[in-house]
N, C-alpha and C positions, 0 to 999 in steps of 0.2 A: 282772559280779557273780561272785564266787568260788564255785566249786562247793562245796556242802555236804558232799560226799563226800571232799574233800581229796585226799590222795595215792591213796586207794583208787580214784579215778576213772581212774587210769593202769593199774590192775591188769589189766583185760581185754586191752588192747593189749600190755602188757609180757608177759603170759602167752603170747599168741599168737606174738609175735616171738621170745621166748626158745625156746619149744618148737619152732618151725618150723626153727630152726637146729640144735637138739639132735636132734630125731626125723627131720627131713627129710620129715615128713608134713604138708603144708600144711593139708589138710582137717581132720585130727584136731586140729592145733594151734590153728587159728582157732576150731574148735568148742569147745575147752577155754576159750579166751578169752571166747567168748560165754556159756558156762555160768557162768564166774566173774563176769561182769558181771551176770547175772540174779540170782545169789545176793547180790552186794553191794547190788543195788537192792532187796533184801528181797522178791523175788518167788519163788513156788513154782517149782522147777526145771522140772517138767513143763508146768504151765499157762503159766508165764512164757515158756518156750521156744516154745510153740505161738503165743502172742499176739505174740511178737517176730517170728516168721517171717511172720505175717499182715500186720503193720504194715510191716516192713522190705522185704518182697518184693512186697507187693501194691500196687505203685506204678508209674507209667509209666516211670520211669528204669530200674528193674531189668528190666522187660519189654522195654524198648528194646534193652538189651544182649543179652538172651536171644534175641530175634528175630534180631538181627544175627549172633550166634554160630551159631544154627541154620542160617541161610541160607549162612553161610560154610562150615559143614560139608557142606551139600548141594552147594554149588558145587565144593568140592574133590573130593567123591566123583564128580561128573560129569566133572571133569577127568581123574580116574583112569579112569573107564569109557570116555572118548573116546580115551584114550591120549595126551592132549595133553602130560602131564607128561614122558613118555618122549620124545616128539617134540621138545619144546623142549630137553631135555637133550642129545639127539643133535645137534640143530642147533648149539647153542652149544659143546658140548664136542668134537664130532668135526669138524664143518665149519669152525667158527670157531676151534677150538683155544683156547678161553677159559682163561686162567690163574687161579690162586687170587687174585692181586692184582686182576685185572679183575673177578672175581666179587664181591670185597669192595667195590670202587669202585662197581660197578653197584648193589649192594644199598643203599649209602648214597645214591646219586644218585636212585634210585627213591623212597626214603623222603622226600627233600627235595621231589621233584616232587609227591607227594600232600600238598599243603600245607593242605588245607581241613578235615581231621579227624584228631585224634590217635587215634581209635578205628579208622578205616578204614585208616590208613597202615600200622601194624604187621601187620595181618591181610593186607593186599594184598602188602606186601613179602615177608613170610614165605612165603606160598603161591606167589608167583611165583618166588622165589629158592631155596626149599628144595631142589628137585631139582638145581639148578645148583651150589649150595654143597656139597651132599652129594658130588657127583661130584668137586668140587675139593678134597675132604677138608678142608673148613672146619667147625669144630665148630658144633653147634646153639647153643651158648652165645654164640659170636661172632655168628651170624646174629640171635639175639634181641637182642644188644647193639646191632647196627645198626638193627634194627626199632624198638627203644625210644628210642634216642638221636635218631632222626630223626622222632619223633612229638611228644610234649608239649614238649620243649625247642625244637623248631622252631616250634610253634604260638604260644609266647609272643613270638616275634619278628615275628609278622604281626598288626598291629593290627586288621585287618578280618576276621580269622578268629574263630571262636567264642569263644576265650579272651579276646581283646581286647574284643570286643563285650560279653561278660559283665562284665568288670571296669569298663568304661565305664558300664554300667547300675548297678553298685554305687556308683560315684562320684557319680551324680546326686543332688543335694541334700545331699551331705556337707559339713558345715562352712559351709554357705551360700555356698560358692565355686563350686559347680557347679549351674547352673540346670537342666540337663537332661543326658541321655545324650550329646548332641553335645559338650557342654563336657567331659564325662568322657572322650570319645573323643580330644579334643585332648590331654588329659593322658596318655592311654595312648600316643598317637603320640609325645609328648615323652619318654616313658620309654624308648623304644627304644634310645637311646644309652647307657643304664645297664643294659641287659639282659645283664649279664655271663654269667649261667649258661647262657642259650641259646646265645650266641655261642661261648663256650669249649667247650661240649659238641659243637656241630657241628664246630668246628675240630679237636677231638681225634678225632672219628670219621673225618674225611677224612685227617688225618695218619696215623692208624693204618691206614686202608684202603690208602693209597699206600705204606705201609711205612716212613714217616719216624719215626713213634712206635712203638717195639716193644711187644709185649704184656708185661704184668707181672702179678704176683699169680696168683690161681687161673686167670685167662684164659690165661696162658702155658702152664700145665699142660694145660688143655683143648685148646688148639691143637696142642700137641706130640702129645697122644694121637691127635687126629684125623689129623694129618699122618703120623705114624709107623705107626699101626695101622689107619687107615681107620674107626675107631669115632667117628662124629660125635656119638654119645650114649654117655656113660660107662656101664659096667656097673652095674646097680642103680638107675640114674636112671629116672624115669617121665615120658616125654615127654607134653606136654599134648595131643598128638594120639594117639589110641589105635590099636591094631593093626587095627581094622576097615577102615581105608582100604587097608592093604596087601593085603587079601583081594579088593579090587575090581580086576578085570582086564578089558581089552577082549575082545570076542568074537574067536574064532580067525579069522584072515584079515583083520581090520579094519585099515585104514590111516588114521592120524590126519592131519588137515590143521591145521597150526600156526595159520594165519590164522583159519579158521572156529572151531576148537575151543579155541584158547588166547587169541589176540590179541583176537578180537571180544568174548568175555565180559568181558575186562579193559577194552576200550574202552567197552562198555555201562555198566559200573560207574562208570568215571570220567566218562563223558559225562552220565549221568543225575545223578550227584552234582553236577557243575559246573552243569548246567542248573537244577537245583532250588536250588542256592546262589545263582545269579544271579537267579532268578525270585522266590524267597521270602526270601533273606537267610540261609538255613541249608541246608547240604547234607543231603539226605534219604538218609542212608547205608543204613539197612535196606531202604528202597524200591529203592535202586540195586542191591543184591544180589538182591532179589526179581526185578527185571526181567531181570538177567543169568541167573539160574537158569531163568526162563521161556524165555529165548532158547535156553539150552543144551538144555532139555527138548524144545522144538519141533524144533530142528535134529537132535538125536540120534534122535528118533522118526521124523522124515521120512527120515533116512538109514538107518533100521533098525539103529542101533547097539544098541538094546534095545527090548523090548516094554514095554507099559504096566506089567505086573506087575514086570518087571525094573527099570524106572525107579523104581517105588515102593520096591522092595527096596534099590536103590542109595541112594536118598534117606534111607531109615531108617538105613543103615549110616553115612552122612555125619553124621546127627544124633547117633548113638551116639558118634561119634568126638570130639564136643565136650562130652559130658556131664560129664566130669571137670572141665573148666574152668567149666562152669555151676554145678556144686556148690560149687566153691571161691569163685566170685564171689558166690553166695548167702550163704555164711558171712561173706565180707568185708562185704557190705551189712549183715548182721545185727550184726556187731561195731561197725561205724560207728554204727548206730542205738543200740545200748546205750551206747556211749561218749558219744553226744549226751545220752542220758537222765541219765547220771552227771555231765555237765558237765565232761568232760575238757578241752575247749578253754578254758572259763572258768577252770579251775584253773591252767592253764599261764600264761594271760594275767595272772592275779592275782599270780603269783610274779614275773614279769619286768617288769611295768609300772613299778614304782618305780625301776628301773634306767635308764629311758630318759632320755637327755640329748641336747643338740645333737650331741655328738661321737659318740654311739653309736646314734643313731636308725636309720640305714641298716643297720648291722650287726645290731642286735637285731631289726629288722623281718625281715631275711633268716633269721637263726638261729631265731627263734621260729616263723616260718612253716614252715621246714624241719622243725623238731621236731614241730610239730603235725600236719603232713601225713604225716610218716613213721609216726606212731603212730595216725593215723586212716585213712590210705590214701586221703585225698581232698585235692585241691588247691583245687577250687572251693569246698568247704565252708570251708576255711581263708580263702580270699579274702573270703567273705561275713562272716567274723568279724573279720578283721584290717583290712580296708580302712576300715570305720567307726571303728576305734580309732586307727590310726596316722596316717591322713590329717589329722584335726584337729590332731594334734601337729605334723605337718609344716607345716600352714598357720599354726600359732602361731609357729613358727620363721621362716617366710617373711613374717610380717607380714600374712597373709591373701591374699598374692599367689600365684597358681598359677604357680610358677617351677620351676627345676631341683631345688630341695629336695623339692617335692611329687612331681615326676617320678621322682626317684631313689628316693623312698620307695615309690611304686607299683611300680617295677621290682624293688626288693628283696623286696617281698611276693610278686610274681608269680614271681620266680626261686626264692625259698625254698620256696614251695608246690610248684613244679615239681620241685625237688630231692627233697623228701620223697615226692612221688607217683612219682618216677622210681626210687626205691630201695626203697620199702616192698613187702614181700611181700603186703600187704593191698590194694595199689592195683589198680584195674581195668586200667590200662594195662600194668602189670607182668604181669598174668595174660594179657591179650590178646597181648602181645609173645611170651610163652612159647608161647601157643597158635598164633600165626601161624608161629613158627619151628619148632614141634614140639620145644621144649626142656623140660627139667625145670625147674619153677618155681624151686626153691631154688638149683639150679645157676646159673640165670640171675641171680638176685639176688646170689649170692656172687661171680660173675665180673664183674658190672657195678659193684658197690659201690665197689671201689678207684678206678676211674676217676671216678665221680661224687664221691667224697670229695675227690679231688685238685682237681677243678673247684670244689667248694664252698669249700675252703680258700683258693684263689686269689680267689674271689668275696669272701670275708670280708675279705681284705687290701685288695682294690680298694675295697670299700665304706667301710672305715676311712679309706683315703687320700682318697676323695671327700668323706667326712664332714668331714675336717679342712680341705678346700679351700673350704668354704662359710663 
């Protein structure tokens, strides 16, 4: 059903996206978009804003991310206090003589290895590789690019990860062709051969890391700055990790142990996440970081790296370091909520639905999903809207049979939603990748966007070709 607000339903997201590029102030820009949406919805600016915050932020999804970011901040602060960051940098850069190319390849490889969560992956890669890429004079924008491109694009290529399971659940019962989620999972598995966006993104990342594909656009400028001047962050940029972490130093005379203070916390996070994923079917990411932080606290207290008051002070500094990201994320959730109230997705679908034909189904499924996810900052929300709409159309074209037409349609929706989520400054994974890499949010979006657009254009061509083959 088309939105009763019409074009006005796009105004909040348009306001935020335009201002974010003009002002380079993400928090201010998204806040303006939120206020525009409240006014369009006919609500009182003050009371409407208060009510929106309570409804948009008072939910388990937002608190899940906040808890995750808080414990990431504490974990990084404990890394700093233990001297683990400097110890790893010394090991890799002095003893192993790691090159810039090796640092890039390692960043991409670790991102692929963390296959079970698009939230955990960029945070883990960024925090592990940041000191190494800084020493190698690799820009924070490039590290954020590797963090982001090996998170959500990778997840759509793994049917049994959270993304595939979620889409399989959405397919259950659609069009009468899917009896249950298991039938939906079979369609998701079949869609893997049409997941062009994920495959091409991963390919570009490794071609770039190995030096086969040169940098272009704003990324080229950022890399030249870092290489020539040593400035991994541009003057005037605001890294998503604040200066609090730089103030945390090990006590005088302390010697860090790379295995105990760096590798073991990382193993604990990965081990707990994998164990919970196997035991429950879902990786318990916040809980994994909680256990790792507890391990760090016990080890450092036993070794007298800090006292209990010093431990708490260090933890508070770690929490302060991620507050900027939490505030931006809060505004992103708020603008997504007001866009839902205004019916932004319904309006977009109402416009493009009459254009869908057998030759254009895959292309439109990809483009519309990409457009919606870019302006709402959510891919899963787009999947929930698009899957019930385009899958019956695909089934009609296939004669009710779950074949390659249906599989390609599912792949196009997943890829398009991933593209929008991958590029939008409103996306939680964009924010988390910037946080993990310690990059300025808008600098990350600007430098990554050209690469994502190239992949998206190639995907559009491939979906047109595939569409004419059926």
